[in-house]
C-alpha positions as CSV (number, residue, x, y, z in Angstrom):
1,M,0.0,0.0,0.0
2,V,1.2,3.5,-0.8
3,P,2.0,5.3,2.5
4,W,-0.2,8.3,1.4
5,W,-3.2,5.9,1.3
6,S,-2.2,4.5,4.6
7,F,-2.6,7.9,6.2
8,V,-6.0,8.2,4.5
9,G,-6.9,4.7,5.8
10,L,-5.8,5.7,9.3
11,I,-8.1,8.8,9.2
12,I,-11.0,6.9,7.7
13,G,-10.6,4.1,10.3
14,L,-10.6,6.6,13.2
15,V,-13.7,8.3,11.9
16,M,-15.4,4.9,11.5
17,I,-14.5,3.9,15.1
18,I,-15.7,7.2,16.6
19,K,-18.9,7.3,14.7
20,G,-19.5,3.6,15.1
21,A,-19.0,3.9,18.9
22,D,-21.5,6.8,19.0
23,I,-24.1,4.7,17.1
24,F,-23.4,1.6,19.3
25,T,-23.7,3.6,22.5
26,D,-27.0,5.2,21.6
27,A,-28.5,1.8,20.7
28,A,-27.0,0.1,23.8
29,V,-28.5,2.8,26.1
30,W,-31.9,2.4,24.4
31,I,-31.8,-1.4,25.0
32,A,-30.8,-0.9,28.6
33,K,-33.7,1.6,29.2
34,K,-36.1,-0.7,27.4
35,T,-35.1,-3.6,29.7
36,G,-35.7,-1.3,32.7
37,L,-32.1,-0.7,33.9
38,P,-31.8,2.4,36.2
39,K,-30.1,5.4,34.6
40,V,-27.4,5.3,37.2
41,I,-26.4,1.8,36.1
42,I,-26.6,2.8,32.5
43,G,-24.3,5.7,33.1
44,V,-21.8,3.8,35.2
45,T,-21.5,0.8,32.8
46,I,-22.5,1.4,29.2
47,V,-21.8,5.1,28.8
48,S,-18.6,5.1,30.8
49,L,-17.2,2.1,28.9
50,A,-18.3,3.5,25.6
51,T,-16.0,6.6,26.1
52,T,-13.0,4.3,25.7
53,L,-14.5,2.1,23.0
54,P,-12.2,3.4,20.3
55,E,-9.1,2.6,22.4
56,F,-10.6,-0.8,23.3
57,A,-11.4,-1.7,19.7
58,V,-8.0,-0.7,18.4
59,S,-6.0,-2.4,21.2
60,V,-8.0,-5.6,21.1
61,F,-7.6,-6.0,17.4
62,A,-3.9,-5.1,17.5
63,S,-3.4,-7.7,20.2
64,Y,-5.4,-10.3,18.3
65,S,-3.4,-9.5,15.1
66,G,-0.1,-10.0,16.9
67,H,0.9,-6.4,17.3
68,A,1.1,-6.3,21.1
69,S,3.3,-3.2,21.3
70,M,0.7,-1.3,19.3
71,A,-2.0,-2.4,21.7
72,V,0.0,-1.3,24.8
73,G,1.1,1.9,23.1
74,N,-2.4,2.9,22.2
75,A,-3.7,2.5,25.8
76,V,-0.7,4.1,27.5
77,G,-0.5,6.9,24.9
78,S,-4.2,7.7,25.4
79,C,-3.6,8.0,29.1
80,I,-0.8,10.5,28.5
81,C,-2.7,12.3,25.9
82,N,-5.8,12.7,28.1
83,I,-3.8,14.4,30.9
84,G,-1.1,16.2,29.0
85,L,-2.9,17.4,25.8
86,I,-6.6,17.4,26.6
87,L,-6.5,18.6,30.3
88,G,-3.6,20.9,29.5
89,L,-5.6,22.6,26.8
90,V,-8.7,22.8,29.0
91,L,-6.7,24.6,31.8
92,I,-5.0,26.9,29.4
93,I,-8.4,28.0,28.1
94,K,-10.1,28.3,31.5
95,Q,-9.3,27.6,35.1
96,F,-11.7,25.7,37.4
97,K,-12.1,24.7,41.1
98,V,-11.2,21.2,42.1
99,E,-13.9,19.2,43.9
100,R,-11.7,17.4,46.4
101,S,-14.1,14.7,47.5
102,G,-14.5,13.0,44.1
103,F,-11.0,14.0,42.9
104,V,-9.1,12.4,45.8
105,T,-10.9,9.0,45.5
106,R,-10.6,8.8,41.7
107,G,-7.0,10.2,41.7
108,I,-5.7,7.6,44.2
109,F,-7.5,4.8,42.4
110,M,-6.0,6.0,39.1
111,I,-2.5,5.9,40.5
112,I,-3.0,2.5,42.2
113,V,-4.2,1.0,38.9
114,G,-1.2,2.5,37.1
115,V,1.2,1.1,39.7
116,V,-0.5,-2.3,39.5
117,F,-0.3,-2.3,35.7
118,F,3.4,-1.4,35.9
119,A,4.0,-4.3,38.4
120,L,2.1,-6.8,36.3
121,S,4.2,-5.7,33.2
122,Y,7.6,-6.0,34.9
123,D,8.4,-9.3,33.2
124,L,7.5,-7.7,29.8
125,T,4.3,-9.6,29.5
126,V,0.7,-9.1,30.4
127,S,-0.9,-12.5,30.6
128,R,-4.6,-13.4,30.5
129,M,-4.5,-13.9,34.2
130,N,-3.1,-10.3,34.5
131,G,-6.0,-9.3,32.4
132,F,-8.4,-10.8,34.9
133,V,-6.7,-8.9,37.6
134,L,-7.2,-5.6,35.7
135,F,-10.8,-6.5,35.0
136,G,-11.2,-7.0,38.8
137,F,-10.1,-3.4,39.3
138,L,-12.5,-2.4,36.6
139,A,-15.3,-4.0,38.6
140,L,-14.2,-2.3,41.7
141,F,-14.1,1.1,39.9
142,I,-17.6,0.6,38.7
143,V,-18.7,-0.1,42.2
144,V,-16.9,3.1,43.5
145,I,-18.6,5.3,40.8
146,Y,-22.0,3.7,41.4
147,R,-21.8,4.5,45.1
148,E,-20.7,8.1,44.3
149,L,-23.7,8.5,42.1
150,K,-26.0,6.8,44.5
151,N,-24.9,9.1,47.3
152,M,-26.0,12.0,45.1
153,K,-29.6,10.7,45.7
154,I,-30.5,10.9,42.0
155,V,-34.3,10.5,41.7
156,E,-35.3,8.0,39.1
157,K,-38.6,8.4,37.2
158,K,-40.7,5.3,37.8
159,E,-42.1,5.3,34.3
160,E,-40.4,6.6,31.3
161,K,-41.6,6.0,27.8
162,V,-38.9,4.8,25.5
163,E,-39.5,5.6,21.9
164,G,-38.6,3.1,19.1
165,T,-39.0,-0.6,18.5
166,W,-36.6,-3.6,19.0
167,G,-36.0,-4.4,15.3
168,P,-34.4,-1.1,14.1
169,K,-32.5,-0.6,17.4
170,L,-31.0,-4.1,17.3
171,L,-30.0,-3.5,13.7
172,I,-28.4,-0.1,14.6
173,F,-26.6,-1.8,17.5
174,L,-25.2,-4.5,15.2
175,V,-24.2,-1.9,12.5
176,G,-22.4,0.2,15.1
177,S,-20.5,-2.8,16.3
178,I,-19.5,-3.8,12.7
179,I,-18.3,-0.2,11.9
180,V,-16.1,-0.2,15.0
181,V,-14.6,-3.6,14.2
182,I,-13.9,-2.6,10.5
183,G,-12.5,0.8,11.6
184,S,-10.2,-0.7,14.2
185,R,-8.8,-3.2,11.6
186,L,-8.2,-0.3,9.2
187,V,-6.5,1.7,11.9
188,V,-4.2,-1.1,12.9
189,N,-3.3,-2.2,9.4
190,S,-2.6,1.4,8.3
191,G,-0.6,2.1,11.4
192,V,1.6,-1.0,10.8
193,T,2.1,0.0,7.1
194,I,3.2,3.5,8.1
195,A,5.5,2.2,10.8
196,H,7.2,-0.2,8.4
197,F,7.5,2.4,5.6
198,F,9.2,4.9,7.8
199,N,11.2,2.2,9.6
200,V,10.0,3.2,13.0
201,P,8.8,0.9,15.8
202,E,5.0,0.3,15.8
203,I,5.0,1.6,19.4
204,V,5.9,5.1,18.1
205,I,3.0,5.2,15.7
206,S,0.6,3.8,18.3
207,I,1.6,6.1,21.1
208,T,1.5,9.2,19.0
209,L,-0.9,9.2,16.0
210,I,-3.2,6.3,16.9
211,A,-3.4,7.3,20.6
212,L,-4.2,10.9,19.6
213,G,-6.8,9.7,17.2
214,T,-8.6,7.4,19.6
215,S,-8.6,10.2,22.2
216,L,-10.5,12.6,19.9
217,P,-13.9,11.9,21.5
218,E,-12.5,12.9,24.9
219,L,-10.8,16.0,23.4
220,V,-14.0,17.1,21.7
221,T,-16.1,16.4,24.8
222,A,-13.6,18.3,27.1
223,L,-13.4,21.4,24.8
224,T,-17.1,21.5,24.3
225,A,-17.7,21.3,28.1
226,T,-15.1,24.0,28.6
227,F,-16.7,26.5,26.2
228,K,-20.1,25.8,27.8
229,G,-18.7,26.6,31.3
230,H,-18.6,23.0,32.5
231,Q,-14.9,22.5,32.4
232,D,-14.9,21.0,35.9
233,L,-16.5,17.9,34.4
234,S,-13.4,17.3,32.2
235,L,-11.2,16.4,35.2
236,G,-13.4,13.5,36.4
237,N,-14.0,12.3,32.9
238,I,-10.2,12.3,32.1
239,I,-9.3,10.4,35.3
240,G,-12.1,7.9,34.6
241,A,-10.9,7.4,31.0
242,D,-7.4,6.7,32.1
243,I,-8.6,4.1,34.6
244,L,-10.6,2.5,31.9
245,N,-7.7,2.5,29.5
246,L,-5.6,0.5,32.0
247,T,-8.3,-1.9,33.2
248,W,-10.8,-2.4,30.3
249,V,-8.6,-1.7,27.3
250,I,-5.4,-3.4,28.5
251,G,-7.4,-6.1,30.2
252,G,-9.4,-6.9,27.1
253,A,-6.4,-6.8,24.8
254,S,-4.5,-9.2,27.0
255,M,-7.4,-11.6,27.0
256,A,-7.6,-11.5,23.2
257,N,-3.9,-12.4,23.1
258,P,-1.3,-12.2,25.9
259,L,0.7,-9.0,25.4
260,T,4.5,-9.0,25.0
261,M,5.9,-5.6,25.8
262,T,9.1,-3.8,24.8
263,K,11.6,-2.4,27.2
264,D,10.6,1.1,25.9
265,N,7.1,0.3,27.1
266,L,8.3,-0.7,30.5
267,Y,11.1,1.7,31.2
268,T,9.9,4.8,29.4
269,D,6.2,4.9,28.4
270,I,4.6,3.5,31.5
271,P,6.8,5.6,33.9
272,V,6.0,8.7,31.9
273,M,2.3,7.9,32.2
274,L,2.7,7.4,35.9
275,G,4.5,10.7,36.1
276,F,1.6,12.5,34.4
277,M,-0.8,10.8,36.8
278,V,1.2,11.8,39.9
279,L,1.7,15.3,38.7
280,L,-2.0,15.8,38.1
281,F,-2.8,14.4,41.6
282,I,-0.3,16.8,43.2
283,F,-1.8,19.7,41.4
284,G,-5.3,18.8,42.4
285,L,-4.3,18.0,46.0
286,T,-2.2,21.2,46.7
287,K,-4.3,23.8,44.8
288,K,-7.9,24.8,45.2
289,R,-8.1,25.9,41.6
290,L,-6.3,24.6,38.5
291,G,-5.4,27.2,35.9
292,R,-3.2,28.3,33.1
293,L,0.2,27.6,34.8
294,E,-0.8,24.0,35.5
295,G,-2.2,23.7,31.9
296,V,1.1,25.0,30.4
297,V,3.1,22.5,32.5
298,L,1.0,19.6,31.4
299,F,0.8,20.6,27.7
300,A,4.6,21.4,27.5
301,S,5.4,18.0,29.1
302,Y,3.2,16.3,26.6
303,I,4.9,18.1,23.6
304,A,8.3,17.2,25.1
305,F,7.4,13.5,25.4
306,M,6.0,13.4,21.9
307,A,9.3,15.0,20.6
308,F,11.3,12.5,22.6
309,T,9.3,9.6,21.2
310,I,9.4,10.7,17.6
311,F,12.9,12.0,17.4
């Protein structure tokens, strides 16, 4: 394949994944409502997991196809991108107050999951058993978030009419799933071709281009929330997305095929990811408000890491 077409394929694949995930999520939420699941459960499970569906699809397919470093690079790169690029840009645009109660719980959980992932990876492999361990942390995270939402005493409407019929919604659900699968295959194949053409490791492409592409939904959501004056929501969403990247995405990828990591993954990428997590936690713990200074530090650190990775 001509490299130019590989870049086109990468872009088309990312668009397919993002749009397919959107279609899939809408249909999944409808099915959940139709079966009578409470909104809190829908929000904690389906909607939360759907935010990282692009990362999940790409990493699982990459792992299944034998490109383990790409699977790991996509998940770890997305974590770094979420904090460095996305949150950095949000803070540069507008400062916001840190809600300590929810931040401390999620922040500590994020760092613990990051350290556990690093420990599980220390032999340069993430086995299926390791994947089950990460899924265990995913289940624990869902319980934590469920209790948070439950404590908010959200009132459920006893009866809510759900428009639509089963046939079309199930078809939409299936179509969305197929689009995500095809898109992820296109992204992985295009990424591999680009890496081979430029004679660079697949990890470089996955941790830069692909990770940025799969993080686009989080970027768009965060910037939209910021311009609407709800930038405080971005912090919780980003921390949640990073936790899901390490539990659901890496866990799912390792179950599809045990992951063999590179030394760059273990000694550079994961420590940098942990560094971003700790830095964010320190900022949130020591300051009542996060603003432009913190944003510039995070954004500049992200650019420096990208430059180091590429060059």
